[in-house]
C-alpha positions as CSV (number, residue, x, y, z in Angstrom):
1,X,-0.2,-0.1,-0.1
2,X,1.4,3.1,-0.9
3,X,1.4,6.7,0.8
4,X,-0.2,8.3,-1.7
5,X,-3.1,5.2,-1.9
6,X,-3.4,5.9,1.3
7,X,-3.4,9.6,1.3
8,X,-5.4,9.7,-1.5
9,X,-8.2,7.4,-0.4
10,X,-8.2,7.3,3.4
11,X,-6.5,10.2,4.9
12,X,-8.2,13.1,2.4
13,X,-11.7,12.0,3.1
14,X,-11.3,12.1,6.7
15,X,-9.5,15.6,6.4
16,X,-12.5,16.9,4.2
17,X,-15.3,15.0,7.0
18,X,-13.7,17.2,9.9
19,X,-16.5,19.9,10.3
20,X,-15.3,23.5,9.4
21,X,-16.0,24.5,12.5
22,X,-14.0,22.3,14.7
23,X,-11.1,23.1,12.2
24,X,-11.9,26.8,12.8
25,X,-11.9,26.5,16.5
26,X,-8.2,24.4,16.5
27,X,-6.7,26.4,13.7
28,X,-3.6,27.0,15.7
29,X,-2.8,23.3,15.9
30,X,-5.2,21.3,13.9
31,X,-2.8,19.9,11.6
32,X,-0.7,18.5,14.6
33,X,-3.9,17.3,16.1
34,X,-4.5,15.0,13.1
35,X,-1.0,13.9,13.0
36,X,-1.3,12.8,16.7
37,X,-4.7,11.4,16.6
38,X,-4.2,9.4,13.3
39,X,-0.6,7.6,14.9
40,X,-2.3,6.9,18.3
41,X,-5.2,5.3,17.1
42,X,-3.3,3.3,14.5
43,X,-1.9,1.1,17.6
44,X,-4.9,-1.7,17.2
45,X,-4.7,-4.5,14.6
46,X,-8.0,-3.5,12.8
47,X,-8.4,-0.8,10.0
48,X,-12.0,-0.6,10.7
49,X,-11.1,0.0,14.9
50,X,-8.6,2.6,13.9
51,X,-11.1,4.5,11.3
52,X,-13.9,4.3,14.1
53,X,-11.7,5.8,16.8
54,X,-10.4,8.9,14.4
55,X,-13.9,9.8,13.4
56,X,-15.2,9.8,16.9
57,X,-11.8,12.2,18.4
58,X,-12.2,14.4,15.2
59,X,-16.1,14.4,14.9
60,X,-15.5,13.3,11.1
61,X,-18.6,12.9,8.9
62,X,-17.6,11.5,6.0
63,X,-19.2,12.3,2.6
64,X,-21.4,10.2,0.7
65,X,-18.9,10.2,-2.5
66,X,-15.8,9.3,-0.3
67,X,-17.7,6.1,1.3
68,X,-16.5,4.1,-1.9
69,X,-13.0,4.8,-1.6
70,X,-12.8,4.3,1.9
71,X,-14.7,0.8,1.4
72,X,-11.8,-0.1,-1.2
73,X,-9.3,-0.1,1.4
74,X,-11.2,-2.0,3.8
75,X,-12.0,-4.4,1.5
76,X,-8.4,-4.9,0.3
77,X,-7.8,-6.4,3.8
78,X,-4.8,-4.6,4.3
79,X,-5.0,-3.7,7.7
80,X,-1.6,-4.5,8.8
81,X,0.2,-2.8,6.2
82,X,-2.0,0.1,6.3
83,X,-2.0,0.7,10.4
84,X,2.1,0.1,10.1
85,X,2.3,3.0,7.8
86,X,0.0,5.1,9.9
87,X,2.0,4.6,12.8
88,X,5.5,5.1,11.2
89,X,4.8,7.4,8.5
90,X,2.3,9.5,9.8
91,X,4.1,13.4,9.2
92,X,4.6,12.1,5.8
93,X,1.2,11.1,5.2
94,X,-0.4,14.1,6.8
95,X,2.2,16.5,5.1
96,X,0.7,15.0,1.7
97,X,-2.9,15.5,2.6
98,X,-1.7,19.3,3.5
99,X,-0.1,19.6,0.1
100,X,-3.2,18.0,-1.7
101,X,-5.8,20.4,0.0
102,X,-3.8,23.6,-0.3
103,X,-3.4,22.6,-3.9
104,X,-7.2,22.2,-4.0
105,X,-7.7,25.4,-2.4
106,X,-5.5,27.2,-5.2
107,X,-7.6,25.4,-7.8
108,X,-10.8,26.7,-6.2
109,X,-9.4,30.1,-5.8
110,X,-8.5,30.3,-9.5
111,X,-11.6,28.9,-10.6
112,X,-13.9,31.8,-8.8
113,X,-11.5,34.3,-10.3
114,X,-13.0,33.4,-13.8
């Protein structure tokens, strides 16, 4: 399981599902909270348990358009590999989410200018 697939199919949908008011309330340290929660929740043997924990901690509401991506990861039965990456490569994975998020915002801003 590559970091790109984990970022694109799991972490980005989770980030996008964190309510805007939560992100605003914790804007000073939201990215650190995101990283810390990903890492600490990954100390389990089941991806579903990790997912439930992270969603509860960050009040995540997965958008319907992301449900299929997440289900694909669950069905791949790669829990060990994904959880290991979530523990050992957390900083890289969160940085990838952050960069993708900034790129998405820039594209939206450019589109709204025209």
